C-alpha positions, 0 to 999 in steps of 0.5 A: 563357743556357740555362735548365735544366729540371728534373724535372716534378713528378708526383703518386703518381697521375700517376707510377702512371698513367705507369708503367701506360701505358708498360709497357702500350704497351711490352708491345705493342711486345714483341709486335710484335718477337716477331711479327717475328722468328717470322714471318721464320723461319717464313715464306719470303714475308717475307725480301725486303731490306726485311723483312731490314732490319726483322727485324735492327732487331727485335733492336735494338728488343728492347733498346728495349723493355727500356728503356721497360719499366723505365719510371719505375723507373729514375728512383726508383732514383736518378740514381747508381743501376745501374738508371738508368745502364743505362736512360739507356744504352739510351734513348741507343743504341736510339731512335737506332738505330731511326732509323738502320735506317729511313734504311738502308731509305730508301737501299736503295729509293734504290738500287733505283730509281736504281741497279738493285741487286737482292736480292744486292746489297742483302744485301751491305750488310746487315753494313755497316749492322750495323756501322756503326749499332752502332758510331755508336750503341754508342760515344757512349752507352757513353762517357756512362756514365763522364761525371760532374761535381760540378757537373752530376752523372752525364750520365744521369739521371731525365727523369721518365718514365725516365732519359736524358741528365740535364736539367742536360746539356740542350745535349748533349741536343739536339745529341747526340740531337734534332739527328741524329735530325731531320737524319736524318729530313730526308734520308729525307724528301728521299730518298723525294721523289726516289724518288717523282718518279723513279717518276712520271717513269718510269711516264709516260715508258714509257707514252708511248713504248709507247702502250698496247702489251702492257705491262701496268701494275699498281698495284704496279709500280716500274721501276728504272733501265736503260741504253738504247743509241742507234745513230746513222748518218750519210748523206752523200747525203741529209745526214740522221741515222738514229737507231736505238733498240731497245726491249724490255720483258719480264718477269724469270723467277722462275728467271732470272739475277737471283735475289731472296729471298723474295716475288717478284711478277710485274709485267710480264706480257708482251714488248713491242716497239715501233718509232716512225714515225721507225725507233726501236727501244729495247732495255732489260731491266728487272727488276721489283720489288713496289711494296708490299714495296720502297717502301710497307713502308719508306714507312710504316715511316717514317711510323710513326717520324715519328709516334713522334718528334712528341710528344718533340720537341714536348715538348722545343721547349716546355720550351726556350720556357718552362722552367716548361712543364708538361704531364702530357698531352704527357708521357703521349703522350711515354711512350706514343709512345716505348714503341710503336716496336717495335709499329708496326714489327711492324704495318707488317711484318705488314700490308704483307707479308700485302697483298703475299703476297696480290697476288702470289698474284693476279698468279701466278694471272693469269699462269698463266690467260694461259699456259694 
């Protein structure tokens, strides 16, 4: 039989420390949210598809900050109170939405690498992400507000540091909260592994084909998928097959047919034609992508998300193994990490974005220098 773990008994001093720490962390998250929104509006260099997803998620993070800033005031008001129920609703909807937006970024990167999606195609997916994520998180969180039984009480209740799914409904806490979250995290890990393998394979293949030709490989390059046309001709006189493949790699001009919003990096800086001794000529037009903005940013965004969920999951597993388990330091880590989601998102947004902007300026300077 599943044992129910009640609230952790804290001293008034511990409760005060927990309140101060969670609200301080929440203030940092609020600063991160404001930074993302302000930077997005003021700087055109922070408006590529990944920036846009983080920007949209920032509004979800704002509600998350409201939840964590309420802190222990929710449990103190009592389980049936409007404050506790509202905090429980926020706690159910927005942390899950944060994971979903991270999954959306991983899907975008996958589409870029494997299906050559450009900024315009990715932008068309944004409203689908918004509708899907909002619907899938809002409906259950809202329905749970109306669940209340004589035996177990309201569905949302005190879990010591804030209000969430009450301990008496612990099985639902696992099934509709931790299982979906960790399932999405595992999917994200798989996607990034596939993306990493594909990028390594393409770099090696292209390096092998060109054999140190005029293509300049930068640390920031990721090559999207291409179609290679192969033409074969059969010769009856010599009973042989001649294969002709044209290969032409060139940079995508800033004002070319495919326009990209935000910060664009010229990563393949020259045109190269190579023919092998066996009469191979390959043709493939590729558009370049910024590795930092299209790969590193969502990857670090995911790593920040992963760090946020380690402490809560550890605490949950420990409580299942031993229902009497009680660790104030771990509880403090749960409150701190859970309150810092917006802060980490803002930090990744600014840090990777600024480095990418600097790299873009350097590459543009190199291009102008070559052309002069």
